[in-house]
MARFI-278258 format. One record per residue (C-alpha): residue number from 0; chain; x, y, z. Coordinates in nm, 4 decimals. Layout:
# MARFI-278258
NUM|A|X|Y|Z
...
This chain:
# MARFI-278258
0|A|-1.0429|-0.6857|2.5081
1|A|-1.1202|-1.0099|2.6550
2|A|-0.8783|-1.3086|2.5064
3|A|-1.0283|-1.6425|2.5531
4|A|-0.7030|-1.8533|2.5756
5|A|-0.6874|-2.1472|2.8548
6|A|-0.4727|-2.4041|2.7037
7|A|-0.4017|-2.1924|2.4104
8|A|-0.1668|-1.9907|2.5738
9|A|0.0864|-2.1024|2.3334
10|A|-0.0319|-1.8614|2.0722
11|A|-0.0611|-1.5828|2.2945
12|A|0.2885|-1.4279|2.2034
13|A|0.1961|-1.4023|1.8641
14|A|-0.1688|-1.2771|1.9245
15|A|-0.0231|-1.0140|2.1570
16|A|0.2446|-0.8885|1.9066
17|A|0.0081|-0.8772|1.6280
18|A|-0.2261|-0.6804|1.8287
19|A|-0.0003|-0.4269|1.9391
20|A|0.0689|-0.3496|1.5697
21|A|-0.3035|-0.3511|1.4592
22|A|-0.5529|-0.3715|1.7318
23|A|-0.7016|-0.0150|1.8631
24|A|-0.3436|0.1517|1.8071
25|A|-0.3165|0.4935|2.0036
26|A|-0.6075|0.3714|2.2435
27|A|-0.6257|0.2378|2.5905
28|A|-0.6336|-0.1256|2.6110
29|A|-0.6489|-0.4072|2.8674
30|A|-0.5978|-0.7366|2.7723
31|A|-0.7939|-0.9999|2.9704
32|A|-0.6460|-1.3363|2.9455
33|A|-0.8438|-1.6131|3.0855
34|A|-0.5707|-1.9391|3.1121
35|A|-0.5202|-2.2287|3.3565
36|A|-0.1499|-2.1785|3.3034
37|A|-0.0488|-1.8218|3.4373
38|A|0.2982|-1.9051|3.4708
39|A|0.3107|-1.9564|3.0894
40|A|0.1975|-1.6257|2.9741
41|A|0.4645|-1.4514|2.7797
42|A|0.6256|-1.1085|2.8502
43|A|0.5259|-0.8620|2.5496
44|A|0.6204|-0.5035|2.5251
45|A|0.3126|-0.3100|2.5580
46|A|0.2577|0.0462|2.4261
47|A|0.1619|0.3409|2.6907
48|A|-0.1775|0.2851|2.8017
49|A|-0.1920|-0.0792|2.7468
50|A|-0.1782|-0.3404|2.9812
51|A|-0.2374|-0.7129|3.0172
52|A|-0.4219|-0.8866|3.3345
53|A|-0.4152|-1.2454|3.3764
54|A|-0.7360|-1.4063|3.4995
55|A|-0.6761|-1.7589|3.6419
56|A|-0.9440|-2.0208|3.5674
57|A|-0.9848|-2.3830|3.6347
58|A|-0.8695|-2.6418|3.3776
59|A|-1.1003|-2.8695|3.2014
60|A|-1.0365|-3.2166|3.0394
61|A|-1.2092|-3.1751|2.7381
62|A|-1.2023|-2.8650|2.4918
63|A|-1.5895|-2.9116|2.4537
64|A|-1.6240|-2.8079|2.8556
65|A|-1.3833|-2.4949|2.7812
66|A|-1.6129|-2.3897|2.5181
67|A|-1.8964|-2.4324|2.7555
68|A|-1.7857|-2.2562|3.0170
69|A|-1.6685|-1.9485|2.8439
70|A|-1.9841|-1.7783|2.8635
71|A|-1.9809|-1.8486|3.2448
72|A|-1.6472|-1.7102|3.2968
73|A|-1.7153|-1.4094|3.1001
74|A|-2.0405|-1.3414|3.2817
75|A|-1.8892|-1.3866|3.6261
76|A|-1.5498|-1.1582|3.5440
77|A|-1.8152|-0.8732|3.3913
78|A|-2.0140|-0.8579|3.7332
79|A|-1.6597|-0.8632|3.9269
80|A|-1.4639|-0.6512|3.7635
81|A|-1.5329|-0.5664|3.3912
82|A|-1.8329|-0.3141|3.4812
83|A|-1.5780|-0.1307|3.7092
84|A|-1.2919|-0.1000|3.4872
85|A|-1.3943|-0.0825|3.0992
86|A|-1.6701|0.0493|2.8638
87|A|-1.6431|-0.2148|2.6199
88|A|-1.5411|-0.5701|2.5771
89|A|-1.4048|-0.7637|2.2711
90|A|-1.4370|-1.1351|2.3066
91|A|-1.1627|-1.3124|2.0843
92|A|-1.0095|-1.6423|2.0579
93|A|-0.6314|-1.6482|2.1043
94|A|-0.5371|-1.8938|1.8386
95|A|-0.5430|-1.6368|1.5904
96|A|-0.3204|-1.3369|1.4724
97|A|-0.4081|-0.9779|1.3665
98|A|-0.2883|-0.8922|1.0026
99|A|-0.4524|-0.5491|0.9563
100|A|-0.5945|-0.2673|1.1038
101|A|-0.8772|-0.3446|1.3727
102|A|-1.0031|-0.0383|1.5397
103|A|-1.2925|0.1649|1.6903
104|A|-1.4961|0.0882|1.3660
105|A|-1.6025|-0.2419|1.5175
106|A|-1.7469|-0.0926|1.8615
107|A|-2.1052|-0.0722|1.9043
108|A|-2.3530|-0.1853|2.1777
109|A|-2.3449|-0.5323|2.0716
110|A|-2.1577|-0.6612|1.7572
111|A|-2.0993|-1.0190|1.6185
112|A|-1.8806|-1.1226|1.3118
113|A|-2.0146|-1.3301|1.0219
114|A|-1.8785|-1.6627|1.0134
115|A|-1.6447|-1.7082|0.7129
116|A|-1.7993|-2.0394|0.6116
117|A|-2.1885|-1.9279|0.5778
118|A|-2.1382|-1.5726|0.4926
119|A|-2.2743|-1.6661|0.1414
120|A|-2.4900|-1.9476|0.2398
121|A|-2.8803|-1.9407|0.2645
122|A|-2.9965|-1.9689|0.6398
123|A|-3.1300|-2.3365|0.5772
124|A|-2.7387|-2.4268|0.5435
125|A|-2.6322|-2.2840|0.8647
126|A|-2.5356|-2.5506|1.1583
127|A|-2.7678|-2.3966|1.3925
128|A|-2.9108|-2.5971|1.6677
129|A|-3.1980|-2.7619|1.5130
130|A|-3.3083|-3.0262|1.7709
131|A|-3.6374|-2.9027|1.9685
132|A|-3.5224|-3.0456|2.3084
133|A|-3.1940|-2.7899|2.3150
134|A|-3.2237|-2.4324|2.4841
135|A|-3.0320|-2.3060|2.1713
136|A|-3.2826|-2.4744|1.9197
137|A|-3.3631|-2.2325|1.6210
138|A|-3.6550|-2.3658|1.3898
139|A|-3.5701|-2.4169|1.0322
140|A|-3.7602|-2.1401|0.8784
141|A|-3.5864|-1.8672|1.1106
142|A|-3.2331|-1.7320|1.1044
143|A|-3.0558|-1.4473|0.9231
144|A|-2.6744|-1.4642|0.9802
145|A|-2.4673|-1.7420|1.1360
146|A|-2.2066|-1.5787|1.3698
147|A|-1.8737|-1.6777|1.4944
148|A|-1.8176|-1.7402|1.8402
149|A|-1.4578|-1.5974|1.8280
150|A|-1.5195|-1.2388|1.7685
151|A|-1.7802|-1.0949|1.9522
152|A|-1.8456|-0.8127|2.1739
153|A|-1.9881|-0.4589|2.2624
154|A|-2.0589|-0.2532|2.6010
155|A|-1.9909|-0.4421|2.9094
156|A|-2.3603|-0.4182|3.0047
157|A|-2.4758|-0.5993|2.6727
158|A|-2.2109|-0.8499|2.6795
159|A|-2.3084|-0.9452|3.0507
160|A|-2.6469|-0.9940|2.9469
161|A|-2.5590|-1.2138|2.6416
162|A|-2.3176|-1.4344|2.8167
163|A|-2.5690|-1.4786|3.1425
164|A|-2.8538|-1.5801|2.9017
165|A|-2.6231|-1.8128|2.7332
166|A|-2.4807|-1.9629|3.0156
167|A|-2.8172|-1.9991|3.1955
168|A|-2.9378|-2.1874|2.8854
169|A|-2.6514|-2.4087|2.8955
170|A|-2.7113|-2.5152|3.2654
171|A|-3.0499|-2.6116|3.1550
172|A|-2.8810|-2.8296|2.8831
173|A|-2.6499|-2.9740|3.1120
174|A|-2.9026|-3.0630|3.3571
175|A|-3.0752|-3.2662|3.0748
176|A|-2.7632|-3.4323|2.9899
177|A|-2.7189|-3.2867|2.6443
178|A|-2.4951|-3.0202|2.4740
179|A|-2.5546|-2.7971|2.1730
180|A|-2.4247|-2.8984|1.8577
181|A|-2.1556|-2.6083|1.8671
182|A|-2.1670|-2.5521|2.2272
183|A|-2.1197|-2.1874|2.3211
184|A|-2.1581|-2.0678|1.9548
185|A|-2.4887|-2.2227|1.9268
186|A|-2.6085|-2.0393|2.2156
187|A|-2.4590|-1.7089|2.0720
188|A|-2.6193|-1.7695|1.7432
189|A|-2.9652|-1.8196|1.9143
190|A|-2.9193|-1.5070|2.1376
191|A|-2.8386|-1.2814|1.8420
192|A|-3.0974|-1.4135|1.6356
193|A|-3.3687|-1.2747|1.8960
194|A|-3.1583|-0.9785|2.0217
195|A|-3.0547|-0.8152|1.7278
196|A|-2.6815|-0.6583|1.7172
197|A|-2.6415|-0.2956|1.6308
198|A|-2.3479|-0.3790|1.4137
199|A|-2.2186|-0.7034|1.1861
200|A|-1.8760|-0.7400|1.0894
201|A|-1.7903|-0.9011|0.7685
202|A|-1.5619|-1.2328|0.7863
203|A|-1.2628|-0.9968|0.7066
204|A|-1.2642|-0.9724|1.1017
205|A|-1.2253|-1.3417|1.1246
206|A|-1.0766|-1.5750|0.8650
207|A|-0.9072|-1.9346|0.8346
208|A|-0.7020|-1.9339|0.5277
209|A|-0.6035|-2.3237|0.5893
210|A|-1.0011|-2.3928|0.5330
211|A|-1.1196|-2.1181|0.3092
212|A|-0.9929|-1.9760|-0.0255
213|A|-0.9824|-1.5656|0.0053
214|A|-1.2770|-1.4554|-0.1995
215|A|-1.1666|-1.1413|-0.4307
216|A|-1.4328|-0.8964|-0.3060
217|A|-1.2381|-0.9446|0.0630
218|A|-0.9552|-0.6738|0.0149
219|A|-0.8347|-0.7263|0.3595
220|A|-0.8212|-0.9987|0.6073
221|A|-0.7751|-0.8492|0.9376
222|A|-0.7822|-1.1284|1.2216
223|A|-0.6838|-1.4758|1.0846
224|A|-0.6470|-1.8231|1.2345
225|A|-0.3164|-1.9787|1.3063
226|A|-0.2354|-2.3270|1.1967
227|A|-0.2548|-2.5601|1.4544
228|A|-0.2745|-2.9367|1.5871
229|A|-0.5630|-2.9583|1.8165
230|A|-0.4925|-3.2877|1.9402
231|A|-0.1338|-3.1967|2.0143
232|A|-0.2381|-2.8919|2.2319
233|A|-0.5062|-3.0984|2.4124
234|A|-0.3129|-3.3920|2.4649
């Protein structure tokens, strides 16, 4: 598992505690945590065969820069160590908690998760990057699903290809002085539109109860957002 924390390290203790109860229970798991505050990483008891690895990364002043550099960090570490150490990467935001079972049913060569706000919407309503000059551009007559940037993954090889492609596209945009509307998530959606995932997870795997009322057909919410004050965290 790859945990995208950085300044959100304050959420890591709850994340790890709930992951130990619900995530891949009974299986070997390595939690790779990206953070610029390694000394603040909490000590949480882990089950046998499970370990925590802290990967220190540089600080960024803007949350947009953190978002934009996530793909670069995943790509770099995939080449440096993930290919040698694990078979699958599950990339997740840390400002969340597990509330039900999440197991090997999610694993596939390449998977994405439906964004909860758009799972019933027509593709015309998706907030894809629609401006032609951007590398994440998707024409208005194209699209199928809108994927959440907070929960995706697959084999290390597939994730490396995805993150490398997204990072390269962001480098082009940066050289042109522009940023896609939803940063790394916009590039993720462009990639998954033209490189179809082998598995698509329902929004029960990523839900925000503060923003959305739970529909009756979602019998379980497996991974849910934790209430937060973004301004307080970043300041």
